[in-house]
C-alpha positions as CSV (number, residue, x, y, z in Angstrom):
1,M,3.9,13.4,3.2
2,K,3.1,13.5,-0.5
3,Y,0.5,11.4,-2.3
4,L,-0.5,10.5,-5.8
5,L,-4.1,10.0,-6.6
6,V,-5.0,8.2,-10.0
7,E,-8.8,8.4,-10.1
8,D,-11.2,9.1,-13.1
9,N,-14.1,10.3,-10.9
10,H,-13.4,13.9,-10.5
11,E,-15.8,14.5,-7.9
12,L,-14.5,11.7,-5.7
13,A,-10.9,12.8,-6.5
14,N,-11.7,16.5,-5.3
15,A,-13.2,15.1,-2.2
16,I,-10.0,13.0,-1.6
17,C,-7.7,15.7,-2.5
18,S,-9.4,18.2,-0.3
19,R,-9.6,15.9,2.8
20,I,-6.0,15.0,2.5
21,K,-4.9,18.7,2.2
22,L,-6.9,19.6,5.2
23,D,-4.3,17.5,7.3
24,G,-1.5,19.4,5.6
25,H,-0.3,16.8,3.0
26,V,0.7,17.5,-0.5
27,I,-1.5,15.4,-3.3
28,D,-1.2,15.3,-6.8
29,H,-4.0,13.9,-9.0
30,T,-4.4,12.5,-12.4
31,D,-6.9,10.5,-14.4
32,K,-4.6,9.7,-17.4
33,L,-2.3,6.6,-17.7
34,E,0.8,8.7,-19.1
35,D,0.6,11.1,-16.3
36,A,0.2,8.4,-13.7
37,I,3.5,6.7,-15.2
38,A,5.3,9.9,-15.3
39,F,4.3,10.9,-11.8
40,S,5.2,7.6,-10.5
41,D,8.5,7.4,-12.3
42,T,9.6,10.5,-10.1
43,G,9.8,8.1,-7.1
44,E,8.9,10.9,-4.8
45,Y,5.5,9.9,-3.5
46,D,5.0,8.4,0.1
47,L,1.7,6.7,-1.4
48,I,0.0,6.2,-4.4
49,L,-3.9,5.8,-4.3
50,L,-4.8,4.0,-7.4
51,D,-8.2,3.3,-8.8
52,I,-8.4,-0.2,-10.0
53,S,-10.6,0.4,-13.0
54,M,-10.7,3.6,-15.2
55,P,-11.0,3.9,-19.0
56,N,-7.9,3.1,-20.9
57,V,-6.1,2.2,-17.4
58,N,-5.9,-1.3,-15.9
59,G,-5.0,-0.4,-12.2
60,I,-3.6,-4.0,-11.7
61,D,-1.2,-3.5,-14.7
62,L,-0.3,-0.1,-13.5
63,L,0.3,-1.4,-10.0
64,E,2.7,-4.1,-11.3
65,N,4.6,-1.5,-13.4
66,I,5.0,0.7,-10.3
67,K,6.1,-2.2,-8.0
68,R,8.6,-3.7,-10.9
69,E,10.4,-0.1,-11.0
70,Y,9.9,0.9,-7.5
71,P,9.4,-2.2,-5.2
72,Q,9.3,-0.2,-1.9
73,Q,6.5,2.2,-3.2
74,K,3.5,2.1,-1.2
75,V,0.3,1.7,-3.3
76,F,-3.4,1.5,-2.0
77,I,-5.7,0.1,-4.4
78,I,-9.2,1.7,-4.7
79,S,-12.2,-0.2,-6.2
80,G,-15.8,0.2,-6.7
81,F,-16.2,-3.5,-7.4
82,G,-14.5,-5.0,-4.7
83,S,-14.2,-8.7,-4.2
84,I,-11.9,-11.2,-2.3
85,P,-10.4,-12.4,-5.5
86,I,-9.7,-9.0,-6.8
87,A,-8.3,-7.7,-3.3
88,L,-6.1,-10.9,-3.1
89,D,-4.8,-10.4,-6.6
90,A,-4.1,-6.8,-5.8
91,M,-2.1,-7.7,-2.6
92,K,-0.2,-10.5,-4.2
93,K,1.1,-8.2,-6.9
94,G,2.4,-5.6,-4.3
95,A,-0.6,-3.4,-3.0
96,S,-0.2,-2.3,0.4
97,D,-3.7,-2.1,0.9
98,F,-7.0,-2.5,-0.7
99,I,-10.0,0.0,-0.1
100,E,-13.6,-0.4,-1.4
101,K,-15.9,2.3,-2.6
102,P,-17.9,4.2,-1.2
103,L,-14.8,5.5,0.6
104,N,-14.5,5.9,4.2
105,F,-12.2,8.9,4.9
106,E,-11.6,8.0,8.4
107,E,-10.5,4.6,7.4
108,I,-8.1,6.0,4.7
109,L,-6.7,8.5,7.1
110,S,-6.1,5.8,9.7
111,K,-4.3,3.9,7.1
112,I,-2.3,6.7,6.0
113,C,-1.4,7.4,9.7
114,F,-0.4,3.9,9.9
115,L,2.1,4.4,7.1
116,K,3.5,7.5,8.8
117,V,4.3,5.4,11.9
118,Q,5.6,2.4,10.0
119,K,7.9,4.2,7.8
120,P,10.7,4.7,10.5
121,L,10.1,1.3,12.0
122,R,10.4,-0.2,8.5
123,N,13.7,1.5,7.8
124,N,15.0,0.2,11.0
125,V,14.1,-3.3,10.1
126,E,15.3,-3.1,6.6
127,N,18.7,-1.7,7.5
128,D,19.3,-4.3,10.2
129,K,21.0,-7.1,8.0
130,D,21.2,-9.6,10.9
131,D,17.5,-9.1,11.9
132,L,18.4,-8.8,15.5
133,Y,15.7,-6.4,15.9
134,I,13.1,-9.0,14.9
135,R,14.5,-11.7,17.0
136,S,15.0,-9.6,20.0
137,K,11.4,-7.9,19.8
138,Y,9.5,-11.1,19.1
139,G,11.5,-13.8,20.5
140,I,11.3,-15.5,17.3
141,I,14.3,-16.9,15.3
142,G,14.6,-17.8,11.7
143,E,17.1,-17.1,8.9
144,S,15.4,-18.2,5.8
145,Y,14.4,-15.6,3.1
146,L,10.8,-16.7,3.5
147,F,10.9,-16.2,7.2
148,K,12.4,-12.8,7.1
149,E,9.6,-11.8,4.4
150,L,7.1,-13.1,6.8
151,M,8.3,-10.9,9.8
152,K,8.4,-7.9,7.5
153,H,4.7,-8.5,6.6
154,I,3.9,-8.8,10.3
155,E,5.7,-5.6,11.2
156,K,3.6,-4.0,8.3
157,I,0.1,-5.2,9.6
158,A,0.9,-5.5,13.3
159,F,-0.8,-2.0,14.2
160,L,-4.0,-2.5,12.0
161,R,-7.2,-3.1,14.1
162,L,-8.8,-5.2,11.4
163,P,-9.4,-9.0,10.8
164,I,-6.5,-10.7,9.1
165,L,-6.5,-13.9,7.5
166,I,-3.2,-16.0,7.2
167,Y,-3.3,-19.0,5.1
168,G,-0.7,-21.5,3.8
169,K,-0.3,-24.8,2.6
170,C,-1.3,-27.7,5.0
171,G,1.8,-28.7,7.3
172,T,3.9,-25.8,6.8
173,G,3.5,-24.6,10.4
């Protein structure tokens, strides 16, 4: 797998890069907005690890730009100032995950491992136009766009061993 790290703290970036390279993966690093945009425009990364706050770079804006150009691109947001509203905003704008500093490398590696397992599974689901896979696997039937999106999100998080909050408007089911 190939990763892009957008992080201005060079000590942290070196630690992340070293740890990911130990597992035999390729990782590029930048702390400049122009480079981050140029790297992400190649579309060749399995995952982008993006610091939310850096000098001259708004991570949320960059996330929106990446997701607009490459909606399927996986992006993990990294933040030293994590809060529920920031995490929710990042997730609503397309982040695949939100990781708080100080970083726990085992947590990051388990989430990366999850992406490796999830990738072939997601391709099967996305290529199945009738969603027979979802219906046969879960015994749940629905045809609306929102239902299909919900099922895709369930596929995405089903293997996580973390608490998950699902919320919606009252009376929606």
